[in-house]
Structures are given as structure tokens and as C-alpha cells.
C-alpha positions as CSV (number, residue, x, y, z in Angstrom):
1,M,-0.1,0.0,0.0
2,R,1.4,3.4,-0.9
3,I,1.8,6.2,1.6
4,Q,-1.1,8.4,0.3
5,E,-3.5,5.6,1.1
6,V,-1.9,5.1,4.5
7,C,-2.3,8.8,5.2
8,R,-6.0,8.6,4.2
9,K,-6.7,5.5,6.4
10,T,-4.8,6.8,9.5
11,G,-5.4,10.5,9.4
12,L,-1.6,11.0,9.8
13,T,0.6,13.2,7.7
14,K,3.5,11.9,5.6
15,K,5.9,13.8,7.9
16,A,4.4,12.0,11.0
17,I,4.6,8.6,9.2
18,Y,8.2,9.2,8.3
19,F,8.9,10.2,11.9
20,Y,7.4,6.9,13.2
21,I,9.5,5.0,10.6
22,D,12.6,6.8,11.8
23,Q,11.7,6.0,15.4
24,G,11.4,2.3,14.4
25,L,7.7,2.0,15.3
26,I,6.9,0.6,11.9
27,T,9.1,-1.0,9.3
28,P,7.4,-1.0,5.9
29,D,9.0,-2.9,3.0
30,R,10.6,-1.2,0.0
31,N,9.4,-2.0,-3.4
32,A,12.5,-3.3,-5.3
33,E,11.3,-2.0,-8.6
34,N,10.6,1.6,-7.8
35,N,12.1,1.9,-4.1
36,Y,8.7,3.2,-2.8
37,L,7.6,2.3,0.7
38,D,5.2,-0.6,0.7
39,F,3.0,-0.5,3.8
40,S,1.3,-3.7,5.1
41,E,-2.2,-3.9,6.8
42,A,-0.2,-4.5,10.0
43,D,1.8,-1.3,9.5
44,V,-1.5,0.6,9.0
45,G,-3.0,-1.0,12.1
46,R,0.1,0.0,14.2
47,L,-0.1,3.6,12.8
48,Q,-3.8,3.8,13.8
49,I,-2.9,2.6,17.3
50,I,-0.1,5.2,17.4
51,A,-2.4,8.0,16.2
52,L,-5.0,7.1,18.9
53,L,-2.4,7.0,21.7
54,R,-0.8,10.3,20.5
55,Q,-4.3,12.0,20.7
56,Y,-4.1,11.2,24.4
57,N,-0.6,12.7,24.7
58,V,1.1,9.3,25.2
59,P,4.8,10.0,24.5
60,V,6.4,8.3,21.6
61,G,8.8,6.5,23.9
62,A,5.9,5.0,25.8
63,V,4.2,4.0,22.5
64,E,7.5,2.2,21.6
65,E,7.5,0.4,24.9
66,L,3.8,-0.6,24.5
67,F,4.7,-2.3,21.2
68,R,7.8,-3.9,22.7
69,Y,6.0,-5.0,26.0
70,P,2.3,-5.5,25.2
71,S,1.7,-7.1,28.5
72,M,2.4,-3.6,30.1
73,T,-0.5,-1.9,28.2
74,N,-2.6,-1.6,31.3
75,F,0.1,0.0,33.2
76,Y,0.9,2.7,30.6
77,L,-2.7,3.5,30.0
78,H,-3.5,3.8,33.8
79,R,-0.4,6.0,34.1
80,Q,-1.5,8.2,31.2
81,L,-5.1,8.5,32.6
82,A,-3.6,9.6,36.0
83,D,-1.5,12.2,34.2
84,L,-4.5,13.4,32.3
85,F,-6.6,13.7,35.4
86,S,-3.8,15.4,37.2
87,D,-3.5,17.9,34.4
88,D,-7.3,18.5,34.4
89,A,-7.2,18.9,38.2
90,R,-4.3,21.5,38.0
91,A,-6.2,23.4,35.3
92,A,-9.5,23.4,37.3
93,F,-7.5,24.6,40.4
94,R,-6.0,27.4,38.3
95,R,-9.4,28.4,36.9
96,L,-10.9,28.5,40.5
97,R,-7.9,30.5,41.9
98,T,-8.2,33.0,39.0
99,K,-12.0,33.3,39.6
100,R,-11.4,33.9,43.3
101,L,-8.7,36.5,42.7
102,N,-10.9,38.3,40.2
103,Y,-13.7,38.3,42.7
104,Q,-11.4,39.7,45.4
105,K,-10.2,42.3,43.1
106,D,-13.7,43.3,42.1
107,S,-14.7,43.5,45.8
108,F,-11.6,45.5,46.6
109,L,-12.3,47.9,43.7
110,S,-16.0,48.2,44.8
111,I,-15.0,49.0,48.4
112,L,-12.4,51.5,47.2
113,S,-14.9,53.2,44.9
114,C,-17.3,53.6,47.8
115,Y,-14.6,55.0,50.0
116,N,-13.5,57.4,47.4
117,K,-17.0,58.7,46.7
118,G,-16.8,60.6,50.1
119,K,-13.4,62.1,49.3
120,G,-12.5,65.2,47.3
121,D,-9.6,65.4,44.9
122,D,-7.3,66.4,47.7
123,G,-8.2,63.1,49.6
124,N,-10.0,65.0,52.4
125,E,-13.6,64.2,53.2
126,T,-16.3,66.3,51.7
127,D,-19.6,67.1,53.2
């Protein structure tokens, strides 16, 4: 199978596919007549798995280890899920902290505004 068809089936770019070849994640044969890469269904299947794992930010090194040690799949997937949840928790905490700081700032400005309404330009109270 030619690379254009592989791109269509996997949703990956040629650049990504060449990267995964360089990393040794797939090893397509070369056609002896024209020196083109000839991808097997197994190569396409591996690339589909790679694409799915990369969507969930699984590092290429971990993908390589998953292919090398398939019995460790549960371990890697659980670790990745924990990292994703941890990232989500940190992002939620940052959103809450920002919201709280904005609320505090708005409250402070409101109090300051009320305080300054009773002051003249020179800072002294007016009647």
C-alpha cells in the first residue's frame, strides 16, 4: 500500500509517518522496482494505534515500549489516565484560583470606589 492511502486511512501526515518509521515504530518494506515504501495492513494497524495513543498525549517513547512489551499496556494506560486527570485537576484549580482572585479584586475595587466617593480630589472628606 502506498503512503497516500496510509495517510487517508490513518489521518496522519506523511511527515508523521516518516517520523514513526525513523523511530522504528513501523518498518514498511521497500518495493525493489521503484524503491517506494510498501505498507502492510499490519503497518496501518500500528499507525492507527499510534495515532490514537498520541491523541491522548502518550509519549512516543511510551508507545514504543507498549509495542515492545504489550503485557504492560494496562500499566501505561493507567499512568496516562492519571496524568490526564492530574493535568485536568491542576487546570481546574487554576481556573478557580483566577476566579477567586478576580472576585477579590472586584470586591476591593468596589470598596475602594465607595470609600473614594466621600473624598475630594485632595483626599479629604467632603460634606
